[in-house]
C-alpha positions in Angstrom: -25.2 -2.5 31.5 -22.3 -3.1 29.3 -23.2 -3.6 25.6 -20.0 -4.8 23.9 -18.4 -8.2 24.0 -15.1 -9.5 22.5 -17.0 -11.3 19.9 -19.1 -8.3 18.7 -15.9 -6.1 18.6 -14.1 -8.6 16.4 -17.1 -8.6 14.0 -17.2 -4.8 13.6 -16.0 -3.9 10.1 -17.7 -0.5 9.4 -16.3 2.8 10.6 -18.2 4.4 13.5 -18.5 4.7 17.2 -19.9 1.8 19.2 -21.0 2.4 22.8 -20.2 0.0 25.7 -22.1 2.2 28.2 -21.1 4.8 30.9 -19.2 6.9 28.4 -16.9 4.2 27.0 -16.8 4.0 23.2 -15.1 1.7 20.7 -14.1 3.8 17.7 -13.2 2.4 14.2 -12.0 5.0 11.7 -10.0 4.4 8.5 -8.9 0.9 9.4 -7.6 1.9 12.9 -9.4 1.0 16.1 -9.2 2.6 19.5 -11.0 3.3 22.8 -12.4 6.6 23.9 -14.1 7.9 27.1 -16.6 10.8 27.0 -18.0 12.7 29.9 -19.5 16.1 30.6 -17.7 18.9 32.6 -19.2 22.3 33.1 -21.8 21.6 30.4 -19.2 20.8 27.8 -18.3 17.4 26.4 -14.9 16.0 27.1 -13.2 13.1 25.4 -10.0 11.2 26.1 -8.4 8.3 24.2 -7.8 5.2 26.2 -5.5 3.6 23.7 -5.6 1.4 20.5 -7.4 -1.9 20.1 -6.5 -4.8 20.2 -3.4 -3.7 22.2 -5.9 -2.7 24.9 -8.7 -5.2 25.1 -12.2 -4.8 26.3 -11.4 -5.6 29.9 -8.5 -3.2 29.9 -10.5 -0.4 28.4 -13.3 -0.9 31.0 -10.7 -0.8 33.8 -9.1 2.4 32.4 -12.6 4.0 32.0 -13.5 3.0 35.6 -10.4 4.6 37.0 -11.0 7.8 35.0 -14.7 8.0 36.2 -13.5 7.7 39.8 -11.2 10.6 39.2 -14.0 12.6 37.6 -16.3 11.9 40.6 -13.6 13.1 42.9 -13.5 16.4 41.0 -10.5 15.7 38.9 -9.9 15.7 35.1 -8.3 12.6 33.5 -6.9 14.5 30.6 -5.1 17.0 32.9 -4.0 14.2 35.1 -2.4 12.4 32.2 -0.6 15.5 31.1 0.7 16.0 34.6 2.1 12.4 34.6 3.8 12.6 31.2 4.7 16.3 31.0 4.3 18.1 27.7 7.9 17.4 26.8 7.7 13.8 27.9 5.1 12.5 25.4 5.4 8.7 25.0 6.4 7.2 21.7 3.0 5.7 21.2 1.3 9.1 21.7 3.7 10.7 19.2 3.2 7.8 16.7 -0.6 8.1 16.8 -0.3 11.9 16.2 2.1 11.3 13.3 -0.3 8.9 11.6 -3.2 11.2 12.0 -1.2 14.2 10.7 -0.1 12.3 7.6 -3.2 10.3 6.9 -4.6 12.7 4.3 -1.4 12.5 2.3 -1.3 8.7 2.0 -2.8 7.0 -1.0 -5.4 5.0 0.9 -6.6 4.1 4.4 -4.8 0.8 4.1 -1.4 2.5 4.3 -2.3 4.1 7.6 -3.6 0.8 9.0 -0.3 -0.9 8.0 1.7 1.8 9.7 -0.3 1.4 12.9 -0.2 -2.4 12.7 3.6 -2.6 12.3 4.3 -0.2 15.2 1.7 -1.9 17.4 3.1 -5.3 16.8 6.8 -4.6 17.3 7.5 -1.1 18.6 4.7 -0.3 21.1 5.3 -3.3 23.4 9.0 -2.3 23.8 9.0 1.5 23.7 5.4 2.6 23.4 5.2 3.8 27.0 8.6 5.5 27.0 8.9 9.2 26.5 10.1 9.9 22.9 13.0 11.9 24.4 14.2 8.8 26.3 14.5 6.4 23.4 18.1 5.6 22.4 20.0 3.4 20.0 19.9 0.4 22.4 16.1 0.5 22.4 15.9 0.6 18.7 18.4 -2.2 18.2 16.6 -4.4 20.7 13.5 -4.1 18.5 15.2 -4.6 15.1 17.8 -7.3 15.8 15.4 -10.2 16.2 13.7 -9.2 12.9 16.7 -8.1 10.8 17.6 -11.6 9.4 14.3 -13.4 10.0 12.0 -10.7 8.5 14.3 -8.2 6.7 11.5 -6.5 4.7 9.4 -6.0 7.9 12.5 -4.8 9.9 13.4 -2.3 7.2 10.0 -0.8 7.1 9.7 -0.8 10.9 13.1 1.1 11.2 11.9 3.7 8.7 8.7 4.2 10.6 10.4 4.6 14.0 12.8 7.1 12.4 9.9 9.1 11.0 8.0 9.2 14.3 11.1 10.4 16.2 11.8 13.0 13.5 8.2 14.2 14.0 8.8 14.4 17.7 11.9 16.5 17.2 10.1 18.8 14.8 7.3 19.4 17.4 9.9 20.1 20.1 9.2 16.9 22.1 12.7 15.5 21.5 16.2 16.7 21.0 19.4 15.2 19.7 20.2 12.7 16.9 17.7 10.1 15.7 18.6 6.7 17.0 16.7 5.0 14.2 18.6 6.8 11.4 20.3 4.4 9.0 23.0 6.3 7.1 25.9 7.1 9.3 24.4 5.4 12.4 22.6 2.0 12.2 24.5 1.1 9.0 27.5 0.8 11.3 25.7 -1.6 13.6 23.6 -3.8 11.3 24.3 -5.5 8.0 22.9 -4.0 4.9 19.5 -5.5 4.0 20.8 -6.6 0.6 23.4 -8.8 2.3 20.9 -10.3 4.7 18.5 -11.6 2.1 18.6 -11.7 -1.6 15.9 -9.8 -3.4 13.2 -12.2 -4.7 12.0 -11.2 -8.1 8.5 -12.0 -9.2 8.5 -15.1 -11.5 7.7 -14.2 -15.1 6.6 -15.9 -18.3 9.5 -15.9 -20.8 8.6 -13.3 -23.5 9.0 -15.9 -26.3 6.1 -17.9 -24.6 3.8 -14.9 -24.0 1.8 -15.7 -27.2 0.8 -19.1 -25.9 -0.4 -17.7 -22.6 -2.4 -14.9 -24.3 -4.0 -17.3 -26.7 -5.2 -19.5 -23.8 -6.5 -16.4 -22.0 -8.4 -15.4 -25.1 -10.1 -18.8 -25.1 -10.9 -18.6 -21.3 -14.2 -17.3 -20.2 -14.8 -14.9 -17.4 -13.9 -11.4 -16.4 -10.6 -12.3 -14.7 -9.2 -13.6 -18.0 -10.2 -10.4 -19.8 -8.7 -8.2 -17.0 -5.5 -10.1 -17.1 -5.3 -9.8 -20.9 -5.8 -6.0 -20.5 -3.2 -5.8 -17.8 -0.6 -7.6 -19.9 -1.4 -5.6 -23.1 -1.0 -2.3 -21.1 1.9 -3.5 -18.9 -0.2 -2.2 -16.0 -0.1 -3.3 -12.4 -2.8 -5.6 -11.2 -4.5 -3.1 -9.0 -4.5 -0.5 -11.8 -6.2 -2.8 -14.2 -8.6 -4.3 -11.7 -9.6 -0.8 -10.6 -10.0 0.6 -14.2 -13.2 2.6 -14.7 -15.0 3.6 -17.9 -14.6 7.3 -17.0 -10.9 6.9 -17.3 -11.0 5.4 -20.8 -11.3 7.1 -24.2 -12.1 4.4 -26.7 -12.1 6.7 -29.7 -8.8 8.2 -28.8 -7.3 4.9 -27.7 -6.2 6.3 -24.3 -6.5 5.2 -20.7 -5.7 7.8 -18.0 -5.1 6.3 -14.6 -5.7 8.9 -11.9 -2.8 9.6 -9.6 -4.8 8.4 -6.6 -4.5 4.8 -7.9 -0.8 5.1 -9.1 2.2 4.1 -7.1 4.0 7.3 -8.0 0.9 9.4 -7.0 0.4 11.1 -10.4 -1.8 10.6 -13.4 -0.5 8.0 -15.9 -1.5 8.0 -19.6 -1.6 4.6 -21.2 -1.9 4.2 -25.0 -4.2 1.4 -26.0 -3.4 -0.9 -28.8 -6.1 -2.5 -30.9 -6.0 -5.8 -29.0 -6.4 -3.8 -25.7 -9.3 -1.9 -27.2 -10.8 -5.2 -28.3 -10.8 -6.4 -24.7 -12.6 -3.3 -23.6 -15.2 -3.6 -26.4 -15.8 -7.2 -25.2 -16.5 -5.8 -21.7 -18.6 -2.9 -22.9 -21.9 -4.8 -22.8 -21.4 -5.2 -19.0 -21.1 -1.4 -18.6 -23.5 -0.2 -16.0 -22.4 3.4 -15.5 -19.9 5.9 -16.9 -17.8 5.7 -13.7 -18.4 2.0 -13.2 -15.7 -0.7 -13.1 -14.5 -2.0 -16.4 -13.9 -5.4 -14.8 -16.4 -5.8 -12.0 -16.0 -8.4 -9.3 -18.6 -10.8 -7.9 -20.0 -8.2 -5.5 -21.7 -5.0 -6.9 -19.3 -2.1 -6.9 -16.3 -4.3 -6.0 -13.3 -5.0 -8.3 -11.9 -8.4 -9.0 -9.4 -9.7 -6.5 -5.7 -10.3 -7.3 -6.3 -13.9 -6.5 -8.8 -14.1 -9.4 -6.2 -12.9 -11.8 -3.6 -15.2 -10.4 -5.9 -18.2 -10.9 -6.6 -17.1 -14.5 -2.9 -17.0 -15.2 -2.4 -20.5 -13.8 -5.2 -21.8 -16.0 -3.6 -20.2 -19.0 -0.4 -22.1 -18.4 1.5 -19.4 -16.6 3.2 -21.9 -14.3 4.8 -20.2 -11.3 4.6 -16.8 -12.9 2.9 -14.0 -11.0 0.6 -11.4 -12.3 3.1 -8.7 -11.4 5.8 -10.8 -13.1 4.1 -10.2 -16.4 5.4 -6.7 -16.3 8.9 -8.2 -16.1 8.0 -10.2 -19.2 7.2 -6.9 -21.0 10.4 -5.3 -19.8 12.6 -8.2 -20.9 10.9 -8.2 -24.3 11.4 -4.4 -24.7 15.1 -4.7 -23.7 15.9 -7.8 -25.8 13.7 -7.6 -28.9 13.2 -3.9 -29.6 15.4 -0.8 -30.2 13.3 1.5 -28.0 15.4 3.4 -25.4 15.3 2.3 -21.8 13.5 5.4 -20.6 10.5 4.7 -23.0 10.1 1.2 -21.5 10.4 2.5 -18.0 7.8 5.2 -18.8 5.4 2.5 -20.1 5.8 0.7 -16.7 5.1 4.0 -14.9 8.5 3.8 -13.1 9.8 7.0 -11.6 13.1 8.3 -13.0 15.5 8.2 -10.1 18.1 10.3 -11.9 17.4 13.9 -10.8 19.2 15.4 -13.8 17.3 13.3 -16.3 14.0 13.9 -14.5 14.6 17.7 -14.7 14.9 17.6 -18.5 12.5 14.8 -19.4 9.2 16.4 -18.4 7.0 14.8 -21.0 5.6 11.2 -21.0 6.7 10.3 -24.6 3.1 9.2 -25.3 3.6 8.8 -29.1 6.7 6.7 -28.8 5.0 4.6 -26.1 2.1 4.1 -28.4 4.4 2.5 -31.0 6.0 0.4 -28.3 2.7 -0.9 -27.1 1.6 -1.7 -30.6 4.7 -3.8 -31.1 4.1 -5.5 -27.7 0.6 -6.4 -28.7 1.9 -7.9 -31.9 4.3 -10.0 -29.8 1.5 -11.1 -27.6 -0.5 -12.4 -30.5 2.4 -14.4 -32.1 3.2 -18.0 -31.4 6.4 -19.2 -29.8 7.4 -20.8 -33.1 7.2 -17.4 -34.8 9.3 -15.8 -32.0 11.9 -18.6 -32.0 14.1 -16.9 -34.6 13.9 -13.5 -33.0 17.4 -12.6 -31.8 17.9 -10.3 -28.8 19.2 -6.9 -30.2 22.1 -6.8 -27.8 23.4 -10.1 -29.2 22.6 -9.3 -32.9 
C-alpha cells in the first residue's frame, strides 16, 4: 500500500527519508527535495534518483518507479538503461546542475544558499533546458530563458544567468561539454542584452538621516522587549541584522569590549572583530540576566534556541519612529555620518561595515583590520547616537566645512 499523499509531503519539514512503499522514497536533505528508488540486485542495494520535487510530483514519481520496477523484473537495470539513453557525454543540464550543487554545497555559507540555487534553476531553467544534454545548449536557449525576465525581474535574471554559466562551466571541466559558454556575460551576452544597471535603477535601502538618529535611539531605549535591544546593538555596532540577531555570548568579551563574529555568519566568509562602545556594552549587560548558556543567543527569539526574526527588528524600528527606513538602512545612516561628520578615512568606515576591499592593490597592503582606529570611530558613533537632533543641527559636514 502507498503511504504518502500530496498533503503529507507538503507538511514534511525535517530532513530524512520517507517511504511510499515498494522501494520509492521521498528524500529531504539540506532544503532540497527529491525522489529515489531503491532495490536489491545480486544481494546489493541499488538506488537511483527519479528527479527533484515538486518538479516531479507524487503521481509522476510513482509512474517512474513503476516503469523502473518493470525493467528490473525483466532482468534489466534502470541505472544502466538511463546511461545508455543519455550517453556519458550527453548528460542533461538538470543532471549536471544537481551534481554541481552537491559538489559545492559544503563550501556555501548555509543550506539556504543551496536551496535558493536549486529553486531558481528549477523555476526557470529546468523546464526549458533541463532535459537537454549540456553539450547541446546554445545561446538561443539561454536567451529564451533570460529575455522574459531581464526587464521584469532583473535581479532574478542576473542571478539565473550566473548560475547557468557556472553549471555549464562545471560541465566543461568534467569533460561533458566543449566550446564557449553561451551564458557568459562579458564579450558575449553583454552584446545581446542591455546592462542590468540600465534596465533598473539600484534601489537603496531607506535610512534614517544621521542627524535624527538620536531621537530613534532614545525611543528604542524607552521600548521594552528583546527586539528593541537587538536593534540598538545592531545600530551601535553597524552590524547586519542577521549578525546581530545571531550573536552568541561565546563570541563576546565583555571585559575586553570585543565581539568576534565567526566567518560562518559573515557575508565575506571570514571572522570580523567588532569593538564595543560603552552604550553597546550597556545593552549586553541589560540582556545578561537572560543568559542561559555560554554559547546561547544574546537576543533569543520566542522559540527556545531560535533567534529573533528580521521582521521583529523592522517592527521595533517603526515603533521608534524610523518611518520608511529599513534595518539594513541603518548601516547607511552610519556610513553617511562617518563620511560627513568625521575625519576618519574611508577604509576605516568600510572596515567597520565589514565591506570587502575591491581594490586588489590596497587589499594586498592593508592586511590588518584597524581595530584601534575603529574603536575610536565606534565610540564617536555611540556619542552621536545619544545626542539629540538639536545638538546635531549645528554640525557641518566636513567636506563642506
